[in-house]
C-alpha positions, 0 to 999 in steps of 0.5 A, a space after each residue: 366777038 359778035 359773030 361768036 355771041 350770034 352763034 352761040 347766043 341760044 346755046 348760051 341761054 338753052 338751060 336757062 330757058 328751059 329752067 325758067 326763061 321761057 315761062 318768064 317771057 311767055 307770062 310777061 307777053 301774055 298781056 302784051 297788046 296793040 302797037 309793039 316795039 321790041 328793043 334788042 330783038 336778038 335771035 327772036 327768042 321772045 317771037 313764039 309768046 307774042 298773041 294775036 292781040 298784038 296788031 303791029 310788031 316791030 323788031 329792032 335789032 342793030 347787031 347784024 349777025 344777031 339780025 340774021 338770026 332773027 330773020 330766020 325765025 321770022 319764018 314762023 307765022 305770027 298774028 301781027 304785021 311785023 317789021 324789022 328794024 336796025 335802030 339802036 336804043 341810043 336813037 330810035 327813028 319812030 315818031 313820039 308816042 307810036 307805041 302801046 308797049 316796049 318789050 326788052 328782054 336781056 338788053 339793057 345791060 348792054 347798052 352804052 348809056 342806060 338812061 339815054 336808051 330809057 329815055 327813047 323808050 319813053 319817048 316812043 311810048 304812048 301816054 299809059 304806054 308800058 315797058 315790059 322788062 326782064 334784065 339780069 342786074 347787080 347782086 344789091 342784096 348779096 354783097 360778096 356777089 356784087 363785090 365778084 361782079 364789079 371785079 369782073 365787069 370790065 373783062 366781062 364787058 369786052 368779051 360779052 358785047 358791052 354787057 354790065 353785071 352790076 346795073 341798077 336798072 330798076 332804079 333807072 326805069 324809075 328815074 326815066 319816068 316810069 312807074 313800076 307797077 309789077 316786079 319780081 326779083 328772082 335768080 335766073 336758074 342755071 345761069 352763071 353765078 354772076 348773071 343770076 340776079 334778075 328783075 322782070 315785070 311791067 313799067 308805065 309811062 308816067 305822065 
């Protein structure tokens, strides 16, 4: 399954990338500066959107097949010192307070323990550091769709690398010790209906 996901991931997202995701990534990453950790970097779809204001970039991707795709994208010249890591989000090997920003795009849906993952993100962020996020979530404002998400989720997780359809990621971010300073709630255009609800924005590590 992991080989299939890595092989077809970009193709599965192609229409949504053209319709909205590419623009959302660009806008979110335009303000990212300093020392940056991207968790679950996948095949590297965020790479073209980092700017010269990034002084250090660590791309973390634990899945070997995804990481191979990511490595092929690193041939692109980047305005930063780029490092590739195999670290998982349940235990990041980076020191406390070592990054100014952590980037998570379409990642938190699939981590085994959301609270632990967010705790690790908070730990490696410097005081005032930012979590920049783009995640699909449960359809809390659409009860009928949420009901179907719950029905399909067990099979979906098995087929899609532990991807959860019903996570309340916004609430989890707040509970992990972040202040959300910017958020947009919007449907991911051209995506499957059960994965369309999304949130994106910036959360600041509270003191």
